[in-house]
ZAFI-615760 format. One line per 4 residues: number of its first residue (from 1); for each residue x, y, z of N, C-alpha, C. Coordinates in steps of 0.02 Angstrom, whole numbers. Each point is the difference from the previous one (the first is absolute). Example, Ala and Ser with C-alpha at 12.3 -4.5 7.8 and 13.67 -1.06 7.14 Angstrom:
! ZAFI-615760
1> 660,-284,390,-45,59,0,45,60,0 ~ -18,53,-36,42,59,3,-39,55,37
This chain:
! ZAFI-615760
1> 1562,226,1445,-70,-36,-23,10,-51,-36 ~ 44,4,-61,7,-62,-44,32,-43,47 ~ 56,10,46,31,-44,43,-51,-45,40 ~ -47,32,24,-40,-32,54,-56,-46,-52
5> -14,9,-69,-44,-51,-33,52,-61,-6 ~ 66,27,-23,38,-63,-22,14,-37,57 ~ -3,17,66,6,-45,50,-60,-41,27 ~ -55,11,-33,-78,-52,17,11,-47,-45
9> -23,-44,13,-1,-71,-46,-60,5,-22 ~ -8,-25,-67,-55,3,-46,-63,-21,36 ~ 17,-52,49,-72,-17,32,-27,49,52 ~ 38,38,33,-10,55,41,-35,46,-32
13> 35,26,-64,-24,58,-36,-72,-20,-25 ~ -4,-62,-29,-72,-19,-13,-47,-6,44 ~ 34,-28,52,-59,7,73,-36,75,1 ~ 57,39,12,-14,74,13,-32,38,-51
17> -2,-21,-66,-50,31,-43,-63,-44,0 ~ 0,-47,15,-68,-36,10,-41,10,50 ~ 39,21,60,-45,38,59,-21,67,-21 ~ 42,42,-19,-21,62,-20,-70,-8,-50
21> 10,-32,-58,-43,-4,-45,-68,-24,37 ~ -4,-49,32,-62,-27,38,-18,44,41 ~ 28,41,25,-13,47,67,-37,55,-35 ~ 5,10,-69,-36,58,-21,-69,-25,-4
25> -51,64,26,-68,-29,-6,-31,2,-63 ~ 28,20,-49,-36,23,-68,16,-75,-45 ~ 57,-49,22,23,-60,-33,-47,-53,38 ~ -47,-36,-32,-40,-47,18,30,-80,-41
29> 12,-46,48,20,-61,-28,-40,-52,36 ~ -4,-60,-23,-25,-53,47,48,-31,23 ~ -21,-42,62,57,-23,46,36,-51,-45 ~ -33,-50,-58,26,-42,-23,49,19,-38
33> 2,68,-42,38,31,-42,72,29,29 ~ 1,0,68,62,27,23,62,-43,-11 ~ 2,-67,9,61,-34,-17,19,3,-65 ~ -48,14,-58,27,7,-69,42,64,11
37> -41,51,28,37,71,-7,55,-3,31 ~ 17,-31,62,72,8,21,51,-30,-45 ~ -20,-67,-23,42,-25,-53,14,42,-66 ~ -50,38,-25,12,41,-54,39,70,22
41> -2,11,60,34,66,27,73,-28,7 ~ 0,-57,39,80,-26,-4,34,0,-66 ~ -45,-34,-43,47,-20,-66,13,72,-28 ~ -36,45,2,13,76,-31,43,28,33
45> 11,-9,77,66,37,48,59,-37,-28 ~ 11,-63,-11,48,-34,-21,19,16,-60 ~ -45,5,-47,19,15,-67,28,75,-2 ~ -29,40,35,26,69,-3,77,6,26
49> 7,-40,65,58,1,34,55,-37,-45 ~ -26,-36,-49,64,-30,-39,31,-66,34 ~ -22,-17,42,24,-61,40,-2,-63,-42 ~ -55,-5,-37,-8,-59,-47,-18,-65,34
53> 3,-3,69,-7,-61,26,-85,-19,-13 ~ -35,40,-6,-67,-25,-19,-23,34,-50 ~ -7,-40,-55,-25,34,-69,-65,-14,-2 ~ -32,66,-35,-78,-10,-9,-14,-50,-45
57> -60,-31,3,-26,-41,-49,-10,47,-62 ~ 9,-28,-66,-18,29,-59,-86,7,5 ~ -9,68,-34,-78,4,4,-23,-29,-66 ~ -44,-54,11,-39,-24,-62,-65,33,-27
61> -5,8,-61,-60,36,-9,-68,-43,2 ~ -35,61,64,-63,-37,30,-45,-12,-73 ~ -43,-56,17,-52,-3,-40,-68,41,25 ~ -20,47,-42,-49,40,12,-73,-28,-7
65> -42,-9,23,-61,-24,12,-55,58,-16 ~ -27,12,-69,-47,55,-7,-55,1,37 ~ -32,53,27,-55,1,46,-64,-16,-39 ~ -13,15,-58,-44,-35,-48,17,-26,-63
69> -36,-44,-40,16,-20,-57,15,49,-52 ~ 31,-1,-49,19,41,-62,-72,13,-29 ~ -41,-53,-7,-75,5,-38,-34,60,33 ~ -3,-15,69,-45,37,45,36,76,6
73> 62,20,-17,31,58,9,-9,35,-67 ~ -27,-18,-53,-22,36,-54,-73,-19,-20 ~ -40,-27,56,-76,-4,1,-35,52,-15 ~ 23,72,15,-49,52,-2,35,55,-61
77> -40,38,-26,21,38,-37,18,76,31 ~ -30,7,61,5,63,50,68,2,38 ~ 32,-65,9,44,5,37,63,-74,-9 ~ 53,2,16,44,-59,12,20,-11,75
81> -18,-68,6,17,-21,67,81,-9,7 ~ 21,25,48,82,-22,13,13,-66,25 ~ 45,-32,-35,17,-68,26,52,-1,69 ~ 13,70,14,39,-11,56,-44,9,68
85> -57,33,-13,-39,13,66,-80,1,4 ~ -17,-24,-70,-65,-17,-16,-53,73,-3 ~ 26,42,6,-39,75,-6,-8,18,-70 ~ -63,37,-18,-7,36,-67,40,50,-19
89> 27,11,-54,31,61,-20,-5,7,-68 ~ -11,81,-12,-27,16,-68,73,-3,-48 ~ 57,15,36,64,-11,-22,49,-24,52 ~ 43,-42,-38,40,-49,58,78,32,1
93> 19,57,-35,58,18,2,19,34,72 ~ -31,40,27,13,40,64,-2,-58,54 ~ -44,-39,-7,-5,-65,53,69,-38,-14 ~ 19,-23,-43,56,-34,-12,56,44,31
97> 10,58,-20,59,42,19,2,1,74 ~ -64,0,54,14,-8,58,20,-57,24 ~ -4,-53,-38,30,-54,23,55,-32,-37 ~ 33,58,-27,74,13,-24,9,-58,-56
101> -64,-2,-58,1,-36,-57,-4,36,-58 ~ 23,-32,-59,-16,37,-59,-64,-43,-35 ~ -27,20,-42,-46,-45,-34,25,-68,-29 ~ 69,5,-34,33,-58,-21,17,-43,68
105> 18,19,49,36,-35,63,-81,-38,17 ~ -60,36,-8,-60,-27,36,-19,-57,-44 ~ 12,12,-71,-38,-48,-46,53,-63,11 ~ 72,10,5,40,-40,11,-23,-56,75
109> -4,38,50,-13,-29,68,-55,-50,-6 ~ -55,26,-41,-62,-42,1,-2,-48,-58 ~ 55,3,-55,-14,-42,-58,-55,31,-50 ~ 3,64,-3,-51,26,-40,30,10,-73
113> -61,8,-45,36,14,-68,13,66,-13 ~ 41,8,-52,33,80,-10,-61,44,-8 ~ -65,-14,-24,-50,44,-21,-50,-3,54 ~ 22,-22,67,-40,9,57,-18,79,14
117> -60,27,-3,-8,70,4,15,12,74 ~ 15,83,5,20,25,61,-56,47,5 ~ -46,15,-40,-58,63,-2,-61,-48,-6 ~ -52,13,34,-70,-13,-7,-19,23,-69
121> -40,-58,-36,-25,32,-74,-47,54,14 ~ -50,10,29,-47,63,5,48,52,18 ~ 49,3,51,40,61,9,39,23,-59 ~ 22,-47,-39,42,11,-54,-37,32,-48
125> -68,-20,-9,-46,23,-46,-18,75,10 ~ -10,2,73,-26,71,26,54,51,-22 ~ 66,-21,13,51,46,-27,21,-2,-60 ~ -18,-45,-42,1,11,-65,-52,49,-40
129> -52,5,26,-64,44,-22,23,68,22 ~ 23,19,59,14,60,26,55,37,-34 ~ 51,-51,-25,57,24,-49,-25,23,-54 ~ -40,-51,-34,-33,32,-67,-34,52,-5
133> -40,12,70,-46,59,-9,46,60,19 ~ 57,0,20,35,66,3,62,2,-51 ~ -13,-43,-54,30,13,-55,67,-39,-16 ~ 20,-42,57,70,-42,-7,-4,-54,-40
137> 60,-21,-36,-9,-49,-46,-7,26,-75 ~ -11,65,-5,-15,18,-71,74,20,-40 ~ 4,-1,-65,51,31,-28,10,59,-6 ~ 50,46,-11,-1,62,-2,-34,27,-68
141> -49,55,11,-15,30,-71,-81,-39,-1 ~ -20,-55,43,-58,-31,-14,-55,45,47 ~ -56,-2,-33,-51,42,54,-50,-49,20 ~ -36,21,51,-58,-34,26,-50,10,-49
145> -38,-49,-2,-73,1,-48,-50,10,41 ~ 6,65,40,-71,10,50,-39,47,-37 ~ 16,28,-59,-36,53,-42,-41,-59,-54 ~ -63,7,10,-32,-42,-58,9,22,-82
149> -8,-37,-42,21,23,-63,-67,29,-25 ~ 25,59,-43,-51,28,-31,-32,-16,-59 ~ -83,-17,4,-25,-25,-62,-46,30,-47 ~ 12,64,14,-37,48,-36,34,30,-65
153> -33,23,-44,36,22,-70,29,64,13 ~ -13,33,46,23,70,4,81,-8,30 ~ 40,40,-38,75,3,15,9,17,87 ~ 42,-41,27,21,19,77,23,65,-2
157> -16,42,48,34,57,8,72,2,18 ~ 46,37,-36,80,6,15,17,30,70 ~ 26,-35,32,40,13,62,37,64,-9 ~ -7,50,41,41,57,-5,66,-24,39
161> 59,28,-21,61,-2,33,10,56,46 ~ 36,3,57,25,39,38,-46,32,35 ~ 5,61,26,-47,34,45,-54,27,-39 ~ -65,5,35,-49,35,-25,9,75,-15
165> -27,24,-69,18,62,-4,-49,47,40 ~ 30,72,24,-38,44,43,-44,27,-53 ~ -63,25,32,-49,21,-38,11,86,15 ~ 16,40,-49,19,63,13,-49,41,-7
């Protein structure tokens, strides 16, 4: 099998791979994209074969055009609009991970400041209120101030310790 592949020229191998890929009913491509695909396939095959006769062009960093302006992306407190696809999200982290980006890479791609938020303000506030209501963020030993202060002059009853006594 390895000898059979070694006998095939890179052009023939690229052609066979292209025919197989285009013959797949799940792959959809425009007719004008086929020549570029064949060139890319040929460059990949020759690079893998190690012939070195056709060197692949160095990949230049593409200039990414945001779907919306930065100002519009932060226009609502309820959501943040993604610069990638223009859709609203409460939090961008999962959306960015589906595109293979980290928040820092996203900020660098679109020239955003380091303090550009990844979570919508309303969502952040709702999560903060929920955390406070269940007692997160308190230091150990602190108690909730849920019991109103006693204002009468009568002494407060002492709280008993342990189990209640049995009535014999």
